[in-house]
C-alpha positions in Angstrom: 0.0 0.0 0.0 2.9 2.4 0.8 4.5 1.7 -2.5 1.3 2.4 -4.5 0.8 5.6 -2.6 4.4 6.8 -3.4 4.0 6.0 -7.1 0.8 7.8 -7.7 1.9 11.4 -7.2 5.0 10.7 -9.4 2.8 9.3 -12.1 0.3 12.2 -11.8 3.1 14.7 -12.0 4.6 13.1 -15.1 1.2 13.1 -16.8 0.6 16.8 -15.8 4.0 17.7 -17.2 3.3 15.9 -20.5 0.0 17.6 -20.9 1.5 21.1 -20.1 4.1 20.6 -22.8 2.1 18.8 -25.5 -1.5 19.5 -24.5 -2.1 22.3 -27.0 -0.7 20.2 -29.8 -2.7 17.2 -28.9 -5.9 19.3 -28.7 -5.1 20.8 -32.2 -4.5 17.3 -33.6 -7.8 16.0 -32.1 -9.7 19.0 -33.5 -8.3 18.3 -36.9 -9.3 14.7 -36.8 -12.8 15.5 -35.5 -13.4 18.1 -38.2 -12.3 15.9 -41.1 -14.3 13.0 -39.7 -17.4 15.2 -39.4 -17.0 16.6 -43.0 -16.5 13.0 -44.3 -19.6 11.8 -42.7 -21.6 14.9 -43.9 -20.3 14.3 -47.5 -21.2 10.6 -47.2 -17.7 9.4 -48.1 -15.5 6.8 -46.3 -14.8 7.5 -42.6 -11.6 9.5 -42.1 -10.7 7.9 -38.7 -10.3 4.4 -39.9 -7.3 2.2 -39.0 -6.3 1.9 -42.7 -6.4 5.6 -43.2 -4.4 6.3 -40.0 -1.7 3.8 -41.2 -1.9 5.5 -44.6 -1.2 8.9 -43.0 1.8 7.5 -41.1 3.1 5.9 -44.2 2.8 9.1 -46.3 4.6 11.1 -43.6 7.3 8.5 -42.8 9.9 10.2 -45.1 9.3 13.6 -43.7 9.4 12.1 -40.2 12.8 10.6 -40.6 14.2 13.9 -42.1 12.5 16.0 -39.4 14.4 14.3 -36.6 17.7 15.6 -38.1 16.2 19.0 -38.7 15.1 19.2 -35.1 18.7 18.8 -33.9 19.9 21.4 -36.4 17.3 24.0 -35.4 17.9 23.4 -31.7 21.5 24.6 -32.3 20.0 27.8 -33.8 20.8 26.7 -37.4 18.8 25.6 -40.4 19.4 23.0 -43.2 17.8 23.9 -46.6 19.6 21.1 -48.4 17.4 18.2 -47.1 15.1 18.2 -50.2 18.1 17.9 -52.5 19.7 15.3 -50.3 16.5 13.2 -50.5 16.8 13.2 -54.3 20.6 12.7 -54.3 20.4 9.8 -51.8 17.9 8.0 -53.9 19.9 8.4 -57.0 23.1 7.2 -55.4 21.4 4.3 -53.8 19.7 3.2 -57.1 22.9 3.6 -59.1 25.1 1.5 -56.8 22.4 -1.2 -56.3 22.0 -1.5 -60.1 25.8 -1.5 -60.6 26.4 -4.3 -58.1 23.6 -6.2 -59.8 21.4 -9.2 -58.9 18.4 -9.5 -56.7 20.4 -9.9 -53.6 20.6 -8.4 -50.1 24.3 -7.6 -50.8 23.4 -5.4 -53.8 20.7 -3.6 -51.7 23.0 -3.1 -48.7 25.8 -1.8 -51.0 23.4 0.9 -52.3 22.2 1.9 -48.9 25.8 2.1 -47.6 27.0 4.2 -50.6 24.1 6.6 -50.2 24.6 7.0 -46.5 28.4 7.5 -46.9 27.7 10.2 -49.5 25.2 11.8 -47.1 27.7 11.8 -44.3 30.4 13.4 -46.5 28.0 16.1 -47.7 26.9 16.8 -44.0 30.6 17.1 -43.1 31.1 19.7 -45.9 28.1 21.7 -44.7 29.2 21.5 -41.1 32.8 22.6 -42.0 31.6 25.6 -44.0 29.5 26.7 -41.0 32.0 26.0 -38.2 35.4 26.6 -39.8 34.6 29.3 -42.3 31.8 30.9 -40.3 29.4 30.9 -43.2 25.8 31.4 -42.0 23.8 28.1 -42.1 21.2 29.6 -44.4 23.8 30.4 -47.1 25.9 27.3 -46.6 23.0 24.9 -46.9 21.5 26.9 -49.7 24.7 26.3 -51.7 24.7 22.6 -50.8 21.0 22.4 -51.9 21.8 23.8 -55.3 25.0 21.8 -55.8 23.6 18.4 -54.7 20.5 18.9 -56.8 22.8 19.5 -59.8 25.0 16.5 -58.8 22.0 14.2 -58.9 21.1 15.3 -62.4 24.7 14.9 -63.6 25.0 11.4 -62.2 22.0 10.2 -64.2 22.0 12.8 -67.0 18.5 13.8 -66.0 17.1 10.3 -66.6 15.6 8.4 -63.6 17.4 5.2 -62.7 15.2 2.3 -63.4 15.6 -1.5 -64.0 16.1 -2.1 -60.3 15.9 -5.5 -58.6 12.6 -6.6 -57.1 13.8 -6.3 -53.5 14.7 -2.7 -54.0 11.1 -1.8 -52.8 11.8 -3.2 -49.3 12.0 0.2 -47.5 9.1 1.7 -49.4 6.5 -1.0 -50.0 7.1 -4.0 -47.8 4.8 -4.5 -44.8 5.2 -6.3 -41.4 2.5 -8.7 -40.5 0.7 -7.7 -43.7 -0.4 -4.3 -42.3 2.4 -2.1 -40.9 4.7 -0.6 -43.6 8.4 -1.0 -43.1 8.7 2.8 -43.7 6.6 3.5 -40.6 8.7 1.2 -38.5 11.9 2.9 -39.7 10.4 6.3 -38.8 9.4 5.2 -35.3 12.8 3.8 -34.7 14.4 7.0 -35.8 12.1 9.1 -33.6 12.8 6.9 -30.6 16.6 6.9 -31.1 16.4 10.7 -31.6 14.5 11.2 -28.4 16.9 9.1 -26.4 19.9 10.9 -27.9 18.4 14.3 -27.1 17.0 13.7 -23.7 19.4 11.2 -22.0 22.9 11.9 -23.4 25.6 14.6 -23.0 25.4 15.3 -26.7 21.7 16.2 -26.4 22.5 18.6 -23.5 25.2 20.2 -25.6 22.9 20.7 -28.5 20.4 22.5 -26.3 23.2 24.5 -24.7 24.5 25.7 -28.0 20.9 26.9 -29.0 20.5 28.7 -25.7 23.7 30.7 -26.2 26.7 29.6 -28.3 29.3 31.7 -26.5 28.0 30.7 -23.1 28.1 27.1 -24.2 31.7 27.5 -25.4 32.7 29.0 -22.1 31.1 26.1 -20.3 33.4 23.7 -22.1 31.0 22.5 -24.8 32.8 21.6 -28.1 30.6 23.8 -30.1 32.2 23.2 -33.6 32.2 19.5 -33.1 28.6 19.3 -32.0 27.4 21.5 -34.8 29.4 19.5 -37.3 27.7 16.3 -35.9 24.2 17.7 -36.2 24.6 18.7 -39.9 26.1 15.2 -40.6 23.1 13.7 -38.9 20.6 15.8 -40.8 22.3 14.9 -44.1 22.4 11.2 -43.4 18.7 11.1 -42.3 17.8 13.0 -45.4 19.5 10.3 -47.5 17.7 7.7 -45.5 14.4 9.4 -46.4 15.6 9.5 -50.0 16.2 5.8 -50.0 12.7 5.2 -48.6 11.2 7.4 -51.4 13.4 5.8 -54.1 12.3 2.4 -52.8 8.6 3.4 -53.0 9.0 4.7 -56.5 11.4 1.9 -57.5 13.6 4.4 -59.2 16.3 7.0 -58.5 14.8 10.2 -59.6 16.7 13.5 -59.3 13.6 15.6 -59.6 12.0 14.5 -56.3 12.3 16.4 -53.0 11.7 19.8 -54.4 10.2 21.9 -51.6 10.4 19.1 -49.1 12.5 21.2 -46.8 9.5 23.4 -46.2 7.4 20.5 -45.1 10.1 19.3 -42.8 10.7 22.7 -41.2 6.9 23.1 -40.8 6.6 19.9 -38.9 9.5 20.9 -36.6 8.2 24.4 -35.9 4.7 23.1 -35.5 6.0 20.8 -32.8 7.2 23.7 -30.8 10.9 23.8 -31.7 12.0 27.4 -31.6 13.7 28.8 -34.7 16.1 30.7 -32.5 17.3 27.4 -31.0 17.6 25.9 -27.5 13.9 24.9 -27.1 12.2 21.9 -28.6 11.6 18.2 -28.3 11.5 15.1 -30.5 8.0 14.2 -29.3 6.8 17.7 -30.2 8.3 17.2 -33.7 6.4 13.9 -34.0 3.1 15.5 -33.0 3.8 18.5 -35.3 4.4 16.0 -38.2 1.1 14.3 -37.5 -0.7 17.7 -37.5 0.8 18.6 -40.9 0.1 15.0 -42.3 -3.5 14.9 -41.0 -4.1 18.4 -42.5 -2.7 17.4 -45.9 -4.5 14.1 -46.0 -7.7 15.4 -44.7 -7.9 18.3 -47.3 -7.3 15.7 -50.0 -9.9 13.4 -48.4 -12.6 16.1 -48.7 -11.6 16.9 -52.2 -9.7 20.2 -51.9 -7.4 21.0 -54.8 -3.7 21.2 -54.2 -3.4 25.0 -54.6 -5.9 25.5 -51.8 -4.0 23.1 -49.7 -0.8 25.1 -50.2 -2.6 28.3 -49.0 -3.9 26.6 -45.9 -0.6 25.0 -45.1 1.2 28.4 -45.4 -1.3 30.0 -43.0 -0.8 27.1 -40.5 3.0 27.5 -40.7 2.7 31.2 -40.1 0.4 30.6 -37.2 2.9 28.2 -35.7 5.7 30.7 -36.1 3.7 33.5 -34.4 2.8 31.2 -31.6 6.5 30.4 -31.1 7.2 34.2 -31.0 4.6 34.7 -28.3 6.1 31.8 -26.2 9.6 33.3 -26.6 8.4 36.7 -25.4 6.4 35.5 -22.5 
């Protein structure tokens, strides 16, 4: 009886803290789902809140989710990475090219493509990080240059023609399911989110990331290896972008240099919507996950009720602006 009494206040406190941090986001997500479900019932179309549709929403947002974890770490340091859309395309192209070059419908060929793409992503992230840390180029400019150059590199590698004739097992990341229902891409996304949350919340590296965002000079005076940490987060962002590119390439069963255009906006929107401050220092992986769901439910719901893509872009822009304004109010309060 004594043990139960001691555990209850702790559990209540944890629940209260969770609701204080994420309550507004969860309410917004619940309202979205209720509105789209009500409109679907009014229009006499299929229910919006079905298990199949919820899995579909998770599957469609899996690529953005993987990339958004890396972006969260970057923004927490007070930086930005505009190259993620180009890295999605570049990673898919490299993975497809190497897989086809190795040849055969084997796990070795698939693993070779994945490894080559990840290595290319890591190298590109190092270049971005070095420009930012060593040469003191603002992250916006450095990653904008990488965005342009890697998009061009993807086109040059394939001469503008998507890589096709890939082995059957190439679709593993994009189309395979576990137990016949859960897409592999969703599982990959959840693993990345869990790993990102552990890294941010329970390790010294995570504390250093937050410290840099809270004040770079103060962090440096406190003994934080600022340049090393910032280099690491840009490498992480680039590698996770390539992983997202491999997932998309797998879904399409081709390496297409034209994909990923504008995806950086979707990723940044999910991170900001989840409460990560654009000035750095404040944000959570769980918040990014809920922000991703809010954006995904909005996009899927608008399509579900028959709204054209141009109208969706207008609404998404308004939602992003509202999230930024809310972040400003939080920062000033």
